[in-house]
N, C-alpha and C positions, 0 to 999 in steps of 0.2 A: 504494500499499499504505499502510496506517495504522501509525504507529509509536507505541509507549507514550509516548514523549517528546512527540509531537505531540498525542495525546490530552490529556495533562496541560497542555500548554502552551496549547492553545486555550481551554481553560476558565479560564485566568488572564489571557488577552489582554483588554485594556480594552474593546474592542468587544463582547465577549461576557460580561463580568462581570455577575452577578446576573440572567442569563436563566434561565428554568425548566429544571429538570433534564430534563424531556421534550424540550425544544427542543434542548438540548446533546447528549443522547443520539443524536437523529436527525442533528444536525450531524456528530458524530464518525463515525457510521456512513457518511456520505456524503463524507467528505473524504479527501484523499490527502496524504501527507507525502512530498516529493520533494527530492532533492538535485540542484543544477545546477552545472556548472563555471563558472569565471571566463570571461567573454566570451560566454555563452549568451544569446541573445535570447529573452526569454519571449513577447513579442508585439511587433508593430509597430503603429503608430498607425493603420494602415488595415485591421488584422485584425478579424475578427468577435470580438466580446467574449464569449468562451465560459466564461471562468473568473474567479474572484475569488480574490485571494492574500493570505496573511498571512505576513510575514517572521518566521522563527523564529531563523535566524542568518545572517550574512554581509552583503553590501551590494548594493543594487539601485538603478541609476540610471533615473530617469523623465525622457524628454526629448521635446520637441515641435519639429517642423519639420524641414526638410531639412537645416539646419545643426546640428542636434542641441542646440539650446538646452537646457541643463539646467534642469529645473523643480525636481526634488527628488531627494535621495539618501536612500534608506531605509537606516538602520543599526541602528535600535533594535528589539529584539524585540517583536512584536505590531503593528508598523506594517503597514497594510493598503494594498493598491493593486488596480487592475483594476476600479475602480468602475463603469466603463462597462457591465460585465456586470450590474449591480444596477439601471441606470436606463433600460433599454430603448433604448440607443443602437444604431446599426448597426455602429459601429467603435469600437475603443479610441481615446481622444484622445491617447495618449502612447505612446512606445515604452519597454519595460522591458528592461534589460540587466543581467546579474550582473557586478558589478565584482570580486567575489571568489567563491570557492566559497560557495554559499548553500544553506540548507535552508528550504523553503517549505511552507506548507500551502496546498493548492489545493482549490478547491471549485467544481464545475461549476454554471454558471448555472441550468440547468433544475432541478437538485436543490435548489439553494438557494431557488429561487422556490417550489417545492412545500413546502418546510419553513416558509416565511414565510406561505404561504397558510393552513397549518394552525395556525399560532401567531401570530395577529394582535397580541397584547400585546406578545410578545417582538420582533416584527418592528417595531413601532412604536419600542420602546426602542433597538433596533439602529440603525435609521435616524437616530434623534435623536442618538445618539453619533457615527455616521458623519458627519452634518451638522456636528457640532462639529469633527471632525478635518479635514473639507474647509475649513471656515472658517478653522482656524488655519493651514492651508497656504497659503491665499489671503492671509492678513495676512502671512505669512513672505515670500511672493513679492513682495507689494507693498513691504514694507520693504526687501527686497533690491534691487528696481528703484529705489526712491528713493535708496538708498545709492550705486548705481552712477551715478545721474544727478548726484549730488553729487560723484563721484569718490572716495567713501570706499571703504575695504575692504569687501567683501561679507561679511556674517557667514555662518557655516555653520549649516545647520539639519539636518544629518544626520550 
């Protein structure tokens, strides 16, 4: 179900800023705003990537591997995850778990694909911004890894 808060929120999220009104209208019609309890697993790293998510409020931990190595904790409104749904992967590359009660915007892969196909310029702008977000998370992970190798306290990025 769509909430008014989610509609306004998504229009202000960094990934979607300055995209066409037509694109945003279609996006809003096809998104769902949902709340999840602490401890809820949104997806496992072996699940089929059916949804893309944007954090509205709360905390979500992304982890990889059997031992649950923490990759990133999302705490900032507008942070996106579930990218595997956007890049034709067969499975998610991480597990997502709510660390607190969380409100998320959820968009089905096939619906988002259709919107992108209709709005190529907006699609290109979105993917350019998404690449920047992914790049920054890689840099943060790399710096965290280097700090742990040197025995330094690991900085928090979430």
